[in-house]
N, C-alpha and C positions, 0 to 999 in steps of 0.2 A: 900772230894770232895771240900768243900767251905772254904774260909778264915773266920776268926772270924769277926763278926759284926762290932766291932769298927773300925778295919782296913777298912771294905768296907766304913764306913762312911767318914773316913778320906780321902779315895781315891776319893770318890763322891765330897767332898769338893775341893779337890784339882783340880778335873777336870772341875769343874764348870767354864763355859765361856773360856775354853781352846780349840779352834777349832783344829781338826786334821790336815787339810791340805787346801792348797789353790789350787783351779783349774781355769784355764783360757783357754777357747777354741780359737782356731785359726781358726776356721771356717769362711767362708765369702769370700770376693773377693781377690784373689791372681793375681800376674802378671804371665802371660803365654807366652813363647816364643818358636819359632821353632828352629832347630838346628842351622840355619845360621843366625837366628835373623830377617829373612825377614817377619815374621809374629809375632806381638806382640798383645796381647789383655788380658782383664780381664778374669779370670777363676775361676769360683765358686769352693770352697772346702766345703763339699764333692763334687766330680764331675771328668769329664774326658775331655780330649781334644776334643772328638767329640761333646759333648754336648755344650762346651765353644764356638767353632766355629759356631755351629748352631744357639745359642743364639744370637750371634752377627751378624747373617745373612751373614756369611762368607761362609757358605755351605747350601745346601737345607736340607731337611729331610733326614738323612741317608738311612731310608727305602724306599724312593721314587724310583720307577722304578729300575734302575741298578745301583744305587748310592754306593752299596755294593763293587762294583768293581772300579767304578770310584774314590772312596775315599780311596783306598788302601794306597795311599801315606802318609796318616795321621799316619797310623801304622808303616810305615817303617821309619818316621822321629824321632829323638831324642829330646823330648820336656823338657823344664825346667819350673818348677813352683818356684816363689819366692815371698817373702813379707817382709815388715818391721814390727816389732811390739815394742811397749814400754813394758819394763818389768812392768807387772801389779801389782807388790807388792814390798816391801822392800827386795832385794835379801839376804842382810845380816841377816835376821831374820831366814833364813831356812837353815837347814844342808845339804838337798838335793833337787836339781831341776832337774826334768826329761822332755825331750821333747818326747811325746808318740803319736805314729801314730797306731790307731786301724785297718788301712788297707791301704797298698801301693800297687798299680798295675802297675807294679810288680818289674821291675829291675830299681834300682835308687841308687844314691850316694846322702847322706844327709849331708849338710853343714850349720853351723850356724857361722856368722861372719867370713866367709872364712876358718874356720876349719871344716875338714871332721870329722863327728860324727861316720859314719859307712855306710854300705850298705844293701840293701834290695833285696831279690830274690825270695819271696814267698808272694802271694796276700792274703794268708789264715792265715798269721801270724800277731802277734801284735809285734811292734817294740818300745821299750823304750830305750831312749838315756840320758845318764847322762850328764847335761850341767852345773852343779853347778859351774865349774871352769871357764866356757867361757861365761855365759850370762852376759850382760850388762844392762844399762840404756835402750839404743836402740839396738834393734838386727835385723839382716838381715838372713833370713832362705831361703834355696835354696834346691830344690829337683830335681837333674839332672837325667832324665830319659833316659834309653836306649831301644831302639825298641824291643819289645818282640819277634818279628819275627826274628830280627837279632841275639838276645841272644840265642833263642832256636837253631837257625842253628848252631851257634857257639860251644854251648855246645855239639851238636850232632857230630860235626867235631872233637871235643877233645876227644870224647869217641872212642878211636882207636882200642880197644882190640877186640870188636865185635859190630855189629849193634844192634840197639834196635828198632825193628818195631813196628808200621808202620812209614815209612819215612813221607809220605804225605797222605792226605785224597783223596778219589776218585775225579777225575777232576769235576764230576757233582756237587760237593759242592762248587767249586770254592774258596777253602780255602788255609791256609798257612800250612807249614810243620813242623814237630818236636815238636807239642804241648806237647809230653810226656818229653820232656827235660826241660820244665819250670813249675814251681808250680804256675799255673794260671788256671782259669776257662777254661777248655779243650774245650768246644763248642765255645770259642771266636775265635778259629781258623777255625770254621765253623762245621756244622753237617748235618745229613741228613734231619733236619727241620728248619736248621737256617743258618744265614748269617755269614761271617767271619768279626769280627770287633775286632781285638786284641787291646783293648783300654789301654790308658795310663792315670794315674791320681792318685790323693789321694781319694780313693773311700770311706773312712770312716772318722770318726772323727779324728781330730788332736789337740793336747791340751799340755799346760805347767802345770805339777803338782809340788808343793812344799810342803815338809813336814819336820817335825822333829821326831825324835826317830823311828816311824815306819809307814807303809802306806798299808791299805788293797788293794790287787791287785786283788784277786778272792774270790769269796764267794759263796758257794754252799749248797743246802739242798736236801738230798735224803731220802726217807723214807723205812723202812723195817718193815715186820711183824713177830714177833717171835710167832711161832706157839706153841711151848711148854707152853708158858705162856699167849697165846692170847692177846699180847699186841704190839701196834705200838710204833716204835721208829724213831727218825730222826738222821740221821748222818750230822752233820754240819762241813763243811771244810772251814777253812779261811786260806788264803795264804797271808802273809805279806812280804813287803821288810822292813827289820830292819836295821836302819841306826847306831844304837848304837853299841859299839865295845864290849860290854859285854851282857849276856842274861837280858831281860826285863820281869819283873813279872807283873802280873796284875789279874783283875777278868773279867769273862765273864757272864753275866746274859742273859738267853734266856727266853723270855715271850710270851706264846700263850693264850691270855685271855679266848678266847672262849672254850678253852679245859682245863681251869683251871690248866694250866702247867707253872710252872716257876722253873728254875733250875739255880744255879750259880756254876761256875768252877773257880778254880785257874789254871792259865795258866803261861808258861814261853816261851818267844820268843827267839830263837837263833838268832845271828847276821847273816845277809844276808837273802836269801829266807827262810822263816820260815812258817811251816805249822802246823795248830792247828785243831785237829779233836775231836768233842765233840759228845758224844752220849746222846740224850735227850729222857727219857722214858716219854710216854704220860700218863698222870693220867687216872688210869684205871676206875675211876668212870664217866669220861666223854665218851659220845658216838662220836666216830670218824665217819664222813661221808667220804666214799672213793671217789676218783677221778674216774669216769667211761668214757668210750668212748661214743661218739654220739649214742643215740639210746638205750643205755644200763643203763642209770642213770644220775645223776646229776655230775657237774665238780666242786665239793666243793674244795676251797682253804681256808687257814687260815691265818689270818694277823699275823705276828710273828716279834717280836722286838728283836735283838741281840745287846747289849751294851757291849763294851769293855772299861775297865777303867784301865789304865796302871799306875804303881807306879811313873811314871814320871809326872802324872796329864794329861796325854793325853787321850782323849775319843773319840771313834768312835762308832756311832750307825747306825745299818743297819736294814732298814724295808723291809721284804720280805714277800712272800707267801709260806706256807708250804702246800703240797698236799700229800695225802696217797693213793698210789696204788702199787700193786705189779704186776710184769710180769715175765712169765715163757715161754720159747720156749721149747715145748714138743716134744721129738724125742724118741719115745719107739716103741716096736713091736705091730702090729696091728694083732689080730686073722684072720686068712684066706688070709693073704696078705704078700708077701716077702717085706723086707725092713722095714722102719721106719715111723712113723707119723711126721708131721711137722705143728704144730699149736701153737697159743699163747693163754695163759692163763691169763687173767686180774682179779686181786683180787680172784683168785681161780675159775674164771669162763672161760670156753672155748669160745672164741669169733671168729666168722666167720668173717674175714677181708674184708671190702668191700671198693673199692676205686680206686685211680688212681696213676700215676706217675708225679711228680712235676719237671718242668725244669725251669731255670731262667726266670723270667716275662718279661725281657727287656735285650737287648745287652749292654744297658748302664744303670749300676746298680744305679746310683744316681737318676735315673727316677723312681725307684720302691719305691712308698711312701706307707705309711701305708694304705691308701685307696685302692691303687692297691691290695695289699695283702688281706685286709678285704674282698674286693668284690670276689676275686677269691676263697679264703677259705670258705667264707660264701656260694658261689655257690656250693662248693663241700658238705658242710654240708646240704644244701638245697635239694641237690641230693641223699640224705640218705647214704652218705658215711662216714665211720668212720675212715679211713686211708689214708695216701698219703706216697709214697715213695720219699724222696728227693734224687734224682738221682745223681750218681757218676761223672757226667760230667759238672756239673754246678758250684754253689758255696754253701758253708754252709751259710744258709739263716740268715737274719738279725734278732737280738732279737725279734722284733715285730711279725715275722712270727711264732715264737714258742710261743709268749704269746698269740696270736690269736688261735693258734692250743690248747693250754692250756684251754682257755676259751670255744672252740667249742666242746671239745672232739674229736678232731681230731688226732689219733694216727700217730707218724711218724716213719717210717723206715729210719734211717739215714745212706746213704752211706757215706764213705770218698771218697774224690775227685780224683779218679782214674778210667779211663773207656776206654774199647775197645782198649787197648793198652798193651805193656810190658814197663816197666819202668827201668830206670838205678839204681844202688844200690851204687855207690861210696859213700865215707864217707860224703862229703859235702852234697850231695843230701839227705842222710839219717838222718844228723843232722838237716837239714831244715824241713825234714817231721816230725821227732820226735817233734821239737818245734810246728809244726802246729798243730799236733794230741793232744798234751797235752793242748795247748791253747784252742782248740775247744771243747774238753771234758770237761774242766774245766768251760768253758763259758756256755756249753749247759746242762750239767748233771741234773740240779735241775728241768728241764722241765719234768712233768709226760706224756706229749704228747709223748716224745721219748721213743719207746719201744724197738728198736734194733739199734746196730752198726753194718754196714756191711762193709768190708774192701774195695770193689771194684766192679764196674760193669762190669761183662762178661770176666773178664781177666782169671779165671780159665777155662772157656769155650775156650778162645781164645788159651790157651796152649793144652788143651785137644783134641780140634778139629782141631788144628794146622791151624788157620787162616792165619798165616803169612809165611806158606810154610817153616818152619825152618827144615833143615836136621835133621835126627834122631840122628846122632852123636853129634848134638850141643844142643840137648833138655835139657840135664841135667843143662847146664849153666843157661838157662832161668827158669827151675824150682827151682835151688838153689836161684836166684834172687827174684823169686816170694815168697818163703818161708822167705827169708831175710826180705823183705819189709813188707809183711802183717802179718807174724806170728812173727818173732823175733823183729819186731820193732812196728807195730802199734797194734797188739794184746797185746803184752807186756805192752805197755803204757795204752791201754784202760783197761785191766784188773786190773792194778795198781791203776788207777785213779777212776775207777767207777765199782764197784761190784754190782750195783743195777739193771743191765739189760744185756741181752744176747748179745753175739757178734758172727758174722759169718765172714768168710774170703772173700767171694765172693757172687755175685748172678748173674747167677743161680748157685747153689752148691747142693752136696748131703749131706751137713751138716756133722754130725758124720761119715758118710761113706767116705766123702772126706778126713776128718782127717786121717781115718784108712788108706786111700790109699796114705797118704803122701802129703795131701792138694791138689793135682790134681787127682780129679777121672777120671776113664776111660770114663764116660759118665755123665757130670753134668747135663744133660737134662733128667736122669733116672726119670721116673714117681713115682718110688717107694720111693724116698727119697727127702728131701729138697724141693727147689722151682725150678720152670721151666720158661723159656721165650719161647714163640711160636708165630711164624709168618708164614703164608702160604697165598700168594696172587694168587695162581693158582687154587686151589681148589674152590668148590662151598661153600661159607661161611655159607650158611643156612643149610648145612649138618652136624649136630652135631657130626657125626662119625669120622670126620676129626680131631677132637680136642683130645688132650691127657688127659686122666683121671688121673690127677696128685695130689699130696699132696697140692701144693700151686702155683698158677698162679700169678707171680709176674709182668709178662709183657706179653701183648699180645695186637694186635689192627690193624686197617685198617685205610687207609688216607682217607680224604675228602678235598674239597675246602672250604675255609672260605666264608661267606655271601659276596654278591656282594657289599653291603654297606662298608664292610670292605675293600675289594680290590680296590674299586673305589678310595679311598683317597691317595693310593700310586701308581696310574697308570693313563695312558691317554686313550682316546677312542681307539686308535690304538691297545691297548693291550688286548682289551675285547672279546678275542677269545681263546678257549681252545687250539689251536695250535700256537698262537702268539709267538714271541720271548720272551716276559715277561713271558707268562705261562710257557715255558720251563725253563726260567732262575730262576724262583722262585722255581721250583721243584728240590730239592737236593737229591732225593732218585732215583736211577737209574730206569728207565721205569716206574717211579710212576704214570704218567699221563696216561698211556696206561694200567698198572694194574688196575687203578680205573674203567677205561671203560670196561675192560674184566669182573671185578666183577658185575658191573651194568648190563652188557649184558647178565648174567646168569638169570636174573629175570625180566628185564625191557627192553622196547624199547628204542634205544638210540635216542636223540633228532635230528629231521630232518628240523628244521625251516630254512628257507632261509634268516630270519633276524638275521645277525650274533650276536647281543647282546642278542636277545631273546634265541638263541641257547647256549650262554655262560651261561646265567641265568639258563636256563633248566638243562644243564649239571651239574652246581654247585648243583642245588637242588637234582639232582639224586645221585651225589656223597655223599651228607650228608644223603640221605635216605638210600643208601647202606650201609654206614659206621654205621649208627645207627642200622640197621638191622641186620649186621654182629656181631657187638660187643654185642648186645642183644642176639643173638643165642649163642655165645660162653660163655657169663657170666652166663646165665641161665643154661647151661650145667655144669658150675663148681658149681653152687648154689644147683643143685638137685643132684650132686655127693657127697655131704658132708656127708650123714649118711650111704652110701652103699659101698661095695667091689664087683666089677665085674671083673671076671678073674683076680683076684689079684690087681686090680687097684681101687682108689677111695678114700673116706675119704678126699676130696678137702676142705681145710679150709681158702682159701684166693683167692680173684680175684682183681688184681690191673691192670686195663687196661692201655696201653700206648696211650695217654699221656693226662693229665688234661688240660695244659694251652700252649699258643703259645708264642714264643719270638718276632715274627714279622708276617706280613701278607702274608701267603704262604699256599700251600696245606700242611697238616701235619695229624698226628694221634690225634690231640687235639679235646677235646670236647668243650673248650671255646676258643674264639677268641682272638687276641692280640689287644694291646692298639695302635689305629690308629695314633694318633698325638704324637708329640715329648714331650710335657710337660704335667706333670701329672695334675690332676683335682683340683677344689677347693675340699674341704673336702667332698668327696662322702660320705664316711662311716658315718660322722656326719650328712650329709644331710638325708642319710637312717634311721638314728636313729631319726632324728628331721627334718622333711621336712619343706621347707621354702615356701613362697607364691608363686606368679607367676614370679619368677626370669626369666630373659630372658635366652634363651638356650645359647646365643652368650658368656655368662659369664662363661659357664661351658665348660671346655675342654674335650676331649675324654679320657676315661679311659678303654675302651676296656672290655674283658670279656664277650662278647656277646655269648649267649648258641647257640651252634650248635644243630641240631636235636638229636644228640647223647646224649648231656647233659640232654635234656628232656627225652629221653629214660632211661637214667641212673637213673633218679629219680623214675622211674617204676621198672626197673629191680633189683635195689637195695633196693626196699621197704621192710619194716620190715615183711610184710605178703604179699606172692605172690603165685599165682598157675602158674606152668609152664608146657607147653605141648611140647612133642615130639613124633615122629612116629618111630616105629621099626618094619620092617617085616610086613607093612599093620596095625599095631595096633597103636591106639592113646593112649599115657599114660599122665595122668595129675597128677603132684607131688604138694603137698602143702609145700611150703618152708616158715619157719618161724625163725625170730630172736628174738620173743618175749620170755619171761622168764616162761610164763605158757602155758599149753595145752589149745586149745580152740575147743569147738564143734561148728562147722560152717556149713552153706550151700553153696555148690558149684553149682553156675548156669552156664550152658552151652547153648549157643544160636548159631543157625546156620541161616545165611542169605543166599539167592540167591544174587549175585551181582546186579541183576536188581531191586531189591525192599527193601524198608526200613522197609517192615514188614517182622518180622522173619518167616522162614519156619517152624521151631520147637524150643521149648525151653524145657530145662530139669533142675529140681531143685533136687539136690541129698542132702537131710538133714542129720544130724548128722554126718558130716564128721569130723573125729578126727584130728586136725593138731598139731602135737606134739611140745613142746617148742624147740627152737634151734635146729632144725632138718629139714630134707626133707623127706617126706614120700608118697609113691604112693597113690593117693585117688581116682582115677577113670581109667577105662581101657575099651576101645570099639574098635572093629576092625572097620576100615574106611568103609568097605562093609556094616556092620550092620549100622553105622551112616547114610550112603547115603540112605539105604533103610528105616530107621525109619523117616528120613527127606525126604519125597517124592519130586520128581522133582529135586533132588540133584544129581550132578556129581562132581568129583573133580574140575573140570574147573568152574563150575557155582556157586559154594558155598564156603562160608569162615566161619570159627568158632570163636566166642568171648566167653570168660568165665571168671569168678571172684568169689571171696569168700565174704560172707557176715556173720557177727556175730552178736551178741547183743550189745546193747549201742553203735552203730554207727561204730563198728569195720568193716572195709571193705578193701580189697585189690584193687590195680589199676585193670583195665579191661585189659585182655591180648587177644591176638589174634593168631591164627594158620592157616597159609595159606596152603590149600589143593593141590595147584599147583602155578606155578610162575604167578604173576600178569600179566605178558605180555600175558600169554595164558588165561586169565580170559574171560569167555563168559558171556555176558549179562551186563558188566560194561560199564555205560554210563558216559558222561562228566557232572559232577554236576554244578549246578549254586549255587555257594557259595555267601553268603552275611553276613554282620556283622553290628551291630549297637553298639556304644560306649557309655557308660554313666559313670559318675563318682561318687563313693562311698567314702567318706572320702579322704584317701590318695592313694586309689587304683582305678582301671578303669575296668568295666565290659563289655566284648565282648560278645554280645548275637549273637551267629552263628546260620545260617539257611542253610540248604542243600536241592536240589531237588532230590538228588540220593545218593547212597552209594559212599563216598568219602575215598579213601585210602590216608594215608600219608599227612593229611591237614596241611599246614604250614602257620602259621601267622608270617608275617615279618613287623615291623614298621620302616625299614630303619636304620637310624643312631640315632633314639631316644633311650636312654639307659633304659634298665630294662629288665625283664623277664616275661615270661607267666606262668601260672599255669599248662599248658599242651600245647603240640606241637607235630605235626608230627603224630597226632593219626588217627585211623581208624574210620571214622564217619559212624555210622550205624543207627543213630536216626535223626530225622528231625531238632531237635534243641539241641544245647549244649552252655553252658556258660564257657567262659575262662576268667581267671582273669590276669590282667596286673599289675605288681608290678613295678612302676617307680624307676630309680635310679637318676633321675634328674627332675626338674619341667617341667610338659608338660599340655596338655589339650586334652579333649575328641575330639575336633575339629582338633587338630594337629594330633592326633593318628588315626583318621578316614581318613585323607587326606594322611597319609604316609603309611596306611595299604595295603600290598599285600597279597592276599589269593591265595594259590596254592595247588592244589592237584594232584594226579598222571596223570589224563587224560588232564590236562592243559599243559603237555609237548608235544610239537607239533613234 
């Protein structure tokens, strides 16, 4: 395994003081010009044309009012980025010099000193150009972009054999056509929750790399646990560019001090791209702490040093983190149920997946800062989520995104970037995709947070359900293309590059059953297999019987409007009505605004105020209440279905609602609002970790992420311990749902109030309720008639039920509620007088609330002051309640009190 010690000493001596490479970044100010040269301005790199134009004041905020349509011309022009740079080092000293682009968006010709180096056509690829023979003392580099819109149209025109649908998005999305013909963020051509901004720009780092002998391009660490010997190992893969003309020998030493593990290997690098795979066995006398998902344990990582010392005297040292976790996707028969299970086992433990779906945080990726990511991901973790699905119509996220997920224990279901479309499979396209997949897997596979690769979003379903009205005779062509792309290319590369985690071809899919049926199953939404996506806007969403009792719910949800303070910043007074042109323009989902009102109307009276702005605000509030209550009902249904099989269905082991975050300020399925202003914040995250004195709020830019009522509800419906109620044939059932690792003997409290009094009509405490670890078990059953009789003076319309679980040493579930009738039919409900006093305690603020009557869906809103409450949207059944506000920026008790709006259901006029 190792070379003799004297040789190691010789190599160490030779390597001392010999740096492996020189790297010089070309970030910063470039020159940007339009196609005909009429517009010339400085453009930041990384960046894009839109942000450059806005930064110079040449356009307004692209998100303001109707600017997405007004600024179409930007994406239709062909822009050029250029700059001059002095050679940062003595060129003659280096055998190879490369110009490296981490990300080019998207179609461009790259020139240096008027010599064409090559072309780019894939936003998700990394491009490296050899400039050894053309670099001079002073250099002029140019990136000539071609409009992504024109390029996609041209590629589609050239594909003459058969059409590849869909041609264009629905008109309501106001988008561009043929997104499937360009390897670019698919939603940048518009989506049903986002605008069309097909950007152009150098969206990631660009640099000069110079080296001799060899250069490390990719480095990854994945863990595996060998059951037979009960030992952890690490697979370390290093990919080099070897300049030498003959093989290069050397030594590699891997050291993990905390695990008393050090191993030295002799290696031989072959000329060209050379891969070295090392297997390091962890010292068995060391205790390894595994990486666990949020809520299930710690996220331990170990510092690791990998030192390469080559015979040429060349030394490369790599510092990284080693994480230990295993993941299995379990698909096996279930007693009493046709089909197969579909759940994840992490470190040998089945985990119920709780979370949401992630979309790009901004149309302009250069504005997505570490702080934006931290705030959104921390909000997910704070709402008891343990997983997010990075959806396939966006981008493979930046390294920091996955670093934060590793830190927070946020598991990632990672789609490849193909969504809601069929795709071409000509050789050029496949070559580009192969490079993309290989690059992304190599870049990302070290992250323990990523637990699954998934080939695409909804493309199996698109063929199976014939979304694009393909004649039956042509179906085989498209199935062949599907298998060619996702199986023979993407899956093949993923399995070759990464054996440490599972791969599925699509979502939704029937998993192993889809494979058996030739990769396109008859019904990918079958509840007995795989995962499902489910949307229904016409039924009553409080009725749990409309939801599929599936194995894994990877998409489901309802729309709402963002808070008024979010909308206000991108609109004018004329826009502030639910039926304004602006409100219609912002809604990209067909009939979305009407569907929301219809869903609201099932259980609430619609706003009737004669004051148009009050009516708009009331409607926004009701859409948020409706969304929160609908997603709560559906998620609780999935959680209580995890341990049971009813009529052959059940064992649901995942609930990922659509969607976590917003890309702009508009009605959507999101539970977190978008970033209202164009430029990212001061270091929010750092302020969160280390709050500063009374900095004026003017110094702090907007950074969005405002919690809608749904996100507050998620904090409760994803709680590790939760009682869930539902009615079936006149009987009230309560289940105890637990993600905890041990059984608990608890007390269930059930309290009934009449709407007209803060004094309970009756309370029941059921002791010694056994709630089993990581399961959902029935703990209470009573017919509604018996309940109403037991609690005298109660009818369905005059009473409401609240309930919670209490255990020893402070263990307690959130309070849950069950409505016996629609709130719009409630008898005895009076308008509550709500008041609050605000005081400061260290870095947080205490809101002491008081009410004169029972108040459903109490909402606290402090306008555009950034932060979140400990609870919101709750049913207030006691006279007093304390809510904590966690600020994300400096503020004061006075400012909070001045900005506070308190709303409950009867404030809607």
